[in-house]
GUKOL-560480 format. One record per residue: x, y, z of N, C-alpha, C in turn; residue number from 1. Coordinates in nm, 2 decimals. Layout:
N
<r <X; Y; Z>; <X; Y; Z>; <X; Y; Z>; NUM> ...
This chain:
95
<r <3.91; 7.44; 17.52>; <3.89; 7.32; 17.60>; <3.78; 7.35; 17.70>; 1> <r <3.69; 7.26; 17.71>; <3.57; 7.27; 17.80>; <3.62; 7.21; 17.93>; 2> <r <3.61; 7.29; 18.03>; <3.65; 7.25; 18.17>; <3.52; 7.23; 18.25>; 3> <r <3.52; 7.12; 18.32>; <3.40; 7.08; 18.40>; <3.44; 7.08; 18.55>; 4> <r <3.34; 7.08; 18.63>; <3.36; 7.08; 18.77>; <3.44; 6.96; 18.82>; 5> <r <3.42; 6.85; 18.75>; <3.49; 6.72; 18.79>; <3.64; 6.74; 18.77>; 6> <r <3.68; 6.81; 18.66>; <3.82; 6.84; 18.63>; <3.88; 6.93; 18.74>; 7> <r <3.81; 7.03; 18.79>; <3.85; 7.11; 18.90>; <3.87; 7.03; 19.02>; 8> <r <3.77; 6.95; 19.05>; <3.78; 6.87; 19.17>; <3.90; 6.77; 19.17>; 9> <r <3.93; 6.72; 19.05>; <4.05; 6.63; 19.04>; <4.18; 6.70; 19.06>; 10> <r <4.19; 6.82; 19.00>; <4.31; 6.90; 19.02>; <4.32; 6.94; 19.17>; 11> <r <4.21; 6.98; 19.23>; <4.22; 7.01; 19.37>; <4.26; 6.89; 19.46>; 12> <r <4.21; 6.78; 19.42>; <4.25; 6.66; 19.49>; <4.40; 6.63; 19.48>; 13> <r <4.45; 6.64; 19.36>; <4.59; 6.62; 19.33>; <4.68; 6.73; 19.41>; 14> <r <4.63; 6.85; 19.42>; <4.70; 6.95; 19.49>; <4.67; 6.95; 19.64>; 15> <r <4.59; 6.85; 19.68>; <4.55; 6.84; 19.83>; <4.48; 6.96; 19.88>; 16> <r <4.39; 7.02; 19.79>; <4.30; 7.13; 19.83>; <4.16; 7.08; 19.86>; 17> <r <4.10; 7.14; 19.96>; <3.96; 7.11; 19.98>; <3.87; 7.21; 19.93>; 18> <r <3.78; 7.18; 19.84>; <3.69; 7.27; 19.77>; <3.55; 7.23; 19.80>; 19> <r <3.46; 7.33; 19.83>; <3.32; 7.30; 19.84>; <3.26; 7.32; 19.70>; 20> <r <3.13; 7.30; 19.68>; <3.07; 7.31; 19.55>; <3.07; 7.45; 19.49>; 21> <r <3.05; 7.55; 19.57>; <3.05; 7.69; 19.53>; <3.19; 7.73; 19.48>; 22> <r <3.30; 7.69; 19.55>; <3.43; 7.72; 19.51>; <3.47; 7.65; 19.39>; 23> <r <3.43; 7.52; 19.37>; <3.46; 7.45; 19.25>; <3.40; 7.51; 19.13>; 24> <r <3.28; 7.55; 19.14>; <3.21; 7.62; 19.03>; <3.28; 7.75; 18.99>; 25> <r <3.32; 7.83; 19.09>; <3.39; 7.95; 19.06>; <3.52; 7.92; 19.00>; 26> <r <3.59; 7.82; 19.04>; <3.72; 7.79; 18.98>; <3.70; 7.74; 18.84>; 27> <r <3.59; 7.67; 18.81>; <3.56; 7.63; 18.67>; <3.56; 7.75; 18.58>; 28> <r <3.49; 7.86; 18.62>; <3.49; 7.98; 18.54>; <3.63; 8.05; 18.53>; 29> <r <3.70; 8.06; 18.64>; <3.83; 8.12; 18.64>; <3.93; 8.05; 18.56>; 30> <r <3.94; 7.92; 18.58>; <4.03; 7.84; 18.50>; <3.99; 7.83; 18.35>; 31> <r <3.87; 7.83; 18.32>; <3.82; 7.83; 18.18>; <3.87; 7.96; 18.11>; 32> <r <3.86; 8.07; 18.18>; <3.91; 8.20; 18.12>; <4.06; 8.19; 18.10>; 33> <r <4.13; 8.14; 18.20>; <4.28; 8.13; 18.19>; <4.32; 8.04; 18.07>; 34> <r <4.25; 7.93; 18.05>; <4.28; 7.84; 17.94>; <4.24; 7.90; 17.81>; 35> <r <4.13; 7.98; 17.80>; <4.10; 8.05; 17.68>; <4.21; 8.15; 17.64>; 36> <r <4.26; 8.22; 17.74>; <4.37; 8.32; 17.72>; <4.49; 8.24; 17.67>; 37> <r <4.52; 8.13; 17.72>; <4.64; 8.05; 17.67>; <4.62; 8.01; 17.53>; 38> <r <4.49; 7.97; 17.49>; <4.46; 7.93; 17.35>; <4.48; 8.05; 17.26>; 39> <r <4.44; 8.17; 17.30>; <4.46; 8.29; 17.22>; <4.60; 8.32; 17.20>; 40> <r <4.68; 8.30; 17.31>; <4.83; 8.32; 17.30>; <4.89; 8.22; 17.20>; 41> <r <4.84; 8.10; 17.20>; <4.90; 8.00; 17.11>; <4.87; 8.03; 16.97>; 42> <r <4.76; 8.11; 16.94>; <4.73; 8.14; 16.80>; <4.81; 8.26; 16.75>; 43> <r <4.89; 8.33; 16.83>; <4.97; 8.44; 16.78>; <5.08; 8.39; 16.70>; 44> <r <5.11; 8.46; 16.58>; <5.22; 8.42; 16.50>; <5.35; 8.47; 16.55>; 45> <r <5.43; 8.38; 16.60>; <5.56; 8.43; 16.66>; <5.68; 8.39; 16.57>; 46> <r <5.65; 8.36; 16.44>; <5.76; 8.33; 16.35>; <5.85; 8.44; 16.33>; 47> <r <5.98; 8.42; 16.35>; <6.08; 8.52; 16.33>; <6.10; 8.61; 16.46>; 48> <r <6.03; 8.58; 16.57>; <6.05; 8.65; 16.69>; <6.15; 8.58; 16.78>; 49> <r <6.25; 8.64; 16.82>; <6.35; 8.58; 16.90>; <6.30; 8.57; 17.05>; 50> <r <6.33; 8.45; 17.11>; <6.28; 8.44; 17.25>; <6.36; 8.54; 17.34>; 51> <r <6.29; 8.58; 17.45>; <6.35; 8.67; 17.54>; <6.35; 8.61; 17.68>; 52> <r <6.46; 8.64; 17.75>; <6.46; 8.60; 17.90>; <6.39; 8.70; 17.98>; 53> <r <6.38; 8.83; 17.93>; <6.31; 8.93; 18.00>; <6.27; 9.04; 17.90>; 54> <r <6.15; 9.09; 17.91>; <6.10; 9.19; 17.81>; <6.18; 9.32; 17.80>; 55> <r <6.25; 9.35; 17.90>; <6.33; 9.48; 17.90>; <6.48; 9.44; 17.88>; 56> <r <6.55; 9.53; 17.81>; <6.69; 9.51; 17.79>; <6.76; 9.57; 17.91>; 57> <r <6.76; 9.50; 18.02>; <6.82; 9.56; 18.14>; <6.93; 9.46; 18.19>; 58> <r <7.03; 9.52; 18.25>; <7.13; 9.44; 18.31>; <7.12; 9.46; 18.46>; 59> <r <7.16; 9.35; 18.53>; <7.15; 9.36; 18.68>; <7.28; 9.41; 18.73>; 60> <r <7.27; 9.51; 18.82>; <7.40; 9.56; 18.88>; <7.44; 9.47; 18.99>; 61> <r <7.57; 9.42; 18.97>; <7.62; 9.33; 19.07>; <7.74; 9.40; 19.15>; 62> <r <7.75; 9.36; 19.27>; <7.86; 9.41; 19.35>; <7.98; 9.33; 19.32>; 63> <r <8.09; 9.39; 19.36>; <8.22; 9.32; 19.34>; <8.23; 9.20; 19.43>; 64> <r <8.28; 9.09; 19.38>; <8.29; 8.97; 19.46>; <8.42; 8.98; 19.55>; 65> <r <8.40; 9.04; 19.66>; <8.52; 9.06; 19.75>; <8.49; 9.01; 19.89>; 66> <r <8.59; 8.96; 19.96>; <8.58; 8.91; 20.10>; <8.56; 9.03; 20.18>; 67> <r <8.45; 9.03; 20.27>; <8.42; 9.15; 20.35>; <8.43; 9.11; 20.50>; 68> <r <8.45; 8.98; 20.53>; <8.46; 8.94; 20.67>; <8.58; 8.85; 20.69>; 69> <r <8.63; 8.85; 20.81>; <8.74; 8.77; 20.84>; <8.70; 8.62; 20.85>; 70> <r <8.80; 8.53; 20.82>; <8.77; 8.39; 20.83>; <8.75; 8.35; 20.98>; 71> <r <8.63; 8.30; 21.01>; <8.60; 8.26; 21.15>; <8.58; 8.11; 21.16>; 72> <r <8.63; 8.04; 21.07>; <8.61; 7.89; 21.07>; <8.65; 7.83; 21.20>; 73> <r <8.76; 7.85; 21.25>; <8.81; 7.79; 21.38>; <8.71; 7.82; 21.49>; 74> <r <8.67; 7.95; 21.50>; <8.58; 7.99; 21.61>; <8.45; 7.91; 21.60>; 75> <r <8.39; 7.89; 21.48>; <8.27; 7.82; 21.47>; <8.28; 7.67; 21.49>; 76> <r <8.39; 7.62; 21.44>; <8.41; 7.47; 21.46>; <8.44; 7.44; 21.61>; 77> <r <8.49; 7.53; 21.69>; <8.51; 7.50; 21.83>; <8.38; 7.47; 21.90>; 78> <r <8.27; 7.53; 21.86>; <8.14; 7.50; 21.92>; <8.06; 7.39; 21.85>; 79> <r <8.11; 7.34; 21.75>; <8.04; 7.23; 21.68>; <8.05; 7.10; 21.75>; 80> <r <7.95; 7.02; 21.75>; <7.95; 6.89; 21.82>; <8.06; 6.79; 21.77>; 81> <r <8.08; 6.79; 21.63>; <8.18; 6.70; 21.58>; <8.25; 6.76; 21.45>; 82> <r <8.38; 6.76; 21.45>; <8.45; 6.82; 21.34>; <8.57; 6.73; 21.31>; 83> <r <8.60; 6.71; 21.18>; <8.72; 6.63; 21.14>; <8.78; 6.69; 21.02>; 84> <r <8.91; 6.72; 21.02>; <8.98; 6.78; 20.91>; <8.91; 6.91; 20.85>; 85> <r <8.86; 6.99; 20.94>; <8.80; 7.11; 20.90>; <8.66; 7.10; 20.85>; 86> <r <8.60; 6.98; 20.86>; <8.46; 6.95; 20.81>; <8.37; 6.92; 20.93>; 87> <r <8.25; 6.97; 20.92>; <8.15; 6.93; 21.02>; <8.10; 6.79; 20.99>; 88> <r <8.09; 6.71; 21.10>; <8.04; 6.58; 21.09>; <7.90; 6.57; 21.13>; 89> <r <7.81; 6.51; 21.05>; <7.67; 6.51; 21.08>; <7.62; 6.36; 21.08>; 90> <r <7.51; 6.33; 21.14>; <7.46; 6.19; 21.14>; <7.42; 6.15; 21.00>; 91> <r <7.44; 6.03; 20.96>; <7.40; 5.97; 20.83>; <7.25; 5.97; 20.82>; 92> <r <7.20; 6.02; 20.71>; <7.05; 6.03; 20.70>; <7.01; 5.93; 20.58>; 93> <r <7.10; 5.89; 20.50>; <7.07; 5.80; 20.39>; <7.15; 5.68; 20.40>; 94> <r <7.09; 5.56; 20.40>; <7.16; 5.44; 20.42>; <7.23; 5.40; 20.29>; 95> 
């Protein structure tokens, strides 16, 4: 895909980025190389290859889901501006 300076300027405008001419030209080169790499990756035959969530077969060590603090709900609700039935009342933000 041939990328031109106008394409970079349009993407920068959509992202609300300000670019001068030198930056836009540099990004044309950088983004062109990225798109070329994506094209090369698309050409790789992946038939029969199972998708992976992560390239390493690792499991995440998780801690036990145990309560480690005392319930302080009453204490926190005493200093809240408005509480009803154990819930914090807040101003309506959506009509």
